[in-house]
N, C-alpha and C positions, 0 to 999 in steps of 0.2 A: 162115112166118114170113108176118107182114102186113106192108103198106108201114109203112114207116119214119113215127115222130112227129120231124121237122124241130123244132129246138129256139130257129132263132135270133127268130122271133115271138111262141115264150112267152120267151124272157129280154128282148127288150123291154118285155113286158106285165111282170113279173117287175118288173124295174128298178123300172117306172113305180108300182109298188106298194111297194116298198121305198122311195123315193122319199117317198113318200106317209105312209109310219111319220113321218118327222121327228125322226130318233134322233139323240141329241145326241153326239159322238166315236163313231160306230159305228165297228168292228172288225170286220170280215167275217174269217168262219171256213168253210174248205168242207173236209167228210169224204173223206180217202181212197178211192176213187180220184174215181168218177164225182162225187160233190158238191164236188171241189174244182176238177174240170173247170169244173162249171157256175159256181162261185163266181170263177174267173178270166175268166170272158166278163162276169158280172154286175160283178162289180170294176172291169174295165176301163171298161165302159158307163157306171157310175156317178162314173168318176174319184173313187173315195175318197183321202184323203190320208193315210190309216194303211196299212202295207204285210199283205199277204193273209197269213193266218194256213192253215197247216192242220193237219188230225187225224189221227191213225194210231190209230183205238180197238180194235185187235186184243187186247192186254189187258184194256180192259174190257169186253170181251163176256161176256152171262149162257153162253155156248155153249162159250166155251173150253175145256173141259174134254173136250165131245163130239166138237168139229171139229178139236182141235189148232191149233199155231199158224202160220197163215198164212205161205207162204214167201215171200211179198213184203212182208215188214212193213217200214212207212217208219218214220223218228221224226215226230214230232210236229213244227210250228214255228210258236212266236207269236211275231214279232218284237215284241209290245208287250204291256206285261200287260194283263191282261181285269179288275183290279179298277178299281172304278166305271165300267166302260164298258160300251157298249151292244153288245152280240156279237151279232150277225147270224150261224147258224148255218146254213150251207148244205149240203142233201144232191140227190142225184140222184131219187131216190124214196122217198116214205113208204108203207111198207108196214105191218110187225107192230108200227113203236115200236123196237124193242130198239138198233137201231144208235142211235138219236136217244139213249134214255137212257143208252147205252154214252157216247158223245158230252158228254153233260152231265154224266156222273161224271170226263170226263176234263176238262173245261174249268175243275170246281169244284177241281178237283188241279193247278190253275197260279193259279188266285185266285177272288176273289169278284166276276163281274161285277154291274152294277146293276140289269141287265135282259137276256135273250137273248131273239131272237126269230130263228123257224125260217123258211126260204125252204127249198123244194122244188120242183122242174121237175114233178113227177109224183107224183100222191097217188092211190093205190089203195086199195080198201077190204080190212080185214082185220087190225085194229088189236088187238093182244093189250095192248099198254098204252095209258093214257088220254094219248094225245101227239098234238096236232093243230099244223100248220104255221099261221104268221101269215100268209105268201105263198105259192099254190099259182099255180103255170105252167098246168098242166092236170088235171084227173080223167079218170081211165080206168077202166074197169070190164074188171078182169082176174077170171078163173079161178083158183083155186091155184095149178093147173098153169102156167099161164101166168106169164111173166116179162116186163117191161120191161129192156133191157139197154142201157146207153150206149155207143155208139162213137165216134171220131171218124174223119172221112171223112177221104181223100186231101187235100184241099182245105182240113181244118182244121176242118171244121164239124162240129158236133155232131149228132146224133142219139139216137134209141131206136128199138131194134128188139126188137119182140115176138115171144115166142119158146114154144115150148112144152119146159116141163122134162122131163127124162126123171125119171120116178120110180123111187125108191130104196125098200128096206126100212127101216123106219123113220120117224121125223119129221124134216122138213129146218126 
């Protein structure tokens, strides 16, 4: 493991970048679990009037049949309608783009937003789908066997630990 990446300064910059988007009637939605943690922090910094929403995209994943049901499936909570709203979709790491594709499918099952803007704490190379973030906290170069895993310290502060994945047979 390398030195952790602390999120406080990254979140401050992301909040400023989101404010600069000047969105009308913004509704922030975080993707479970790491994206929801990042969204909580951004929502607090931005003092958004609408309650924070969260998504569990487990049933919308395109690898559902391969990996099976995640044992910690949570329900999605959207406290306000997404119809004609400026949705700020938040995730912790943008890598292949597949999680975000699943999140967009789920959001559109709830309604039709006016616009969706994507904010991610970390952006790393390796896209499999043509998805890009509007707000990026930090870009990181990681080889495929490395991953950034979000964690919450005992003091409540968020950080990313850079870990080496165990390689298994087949593709991940």
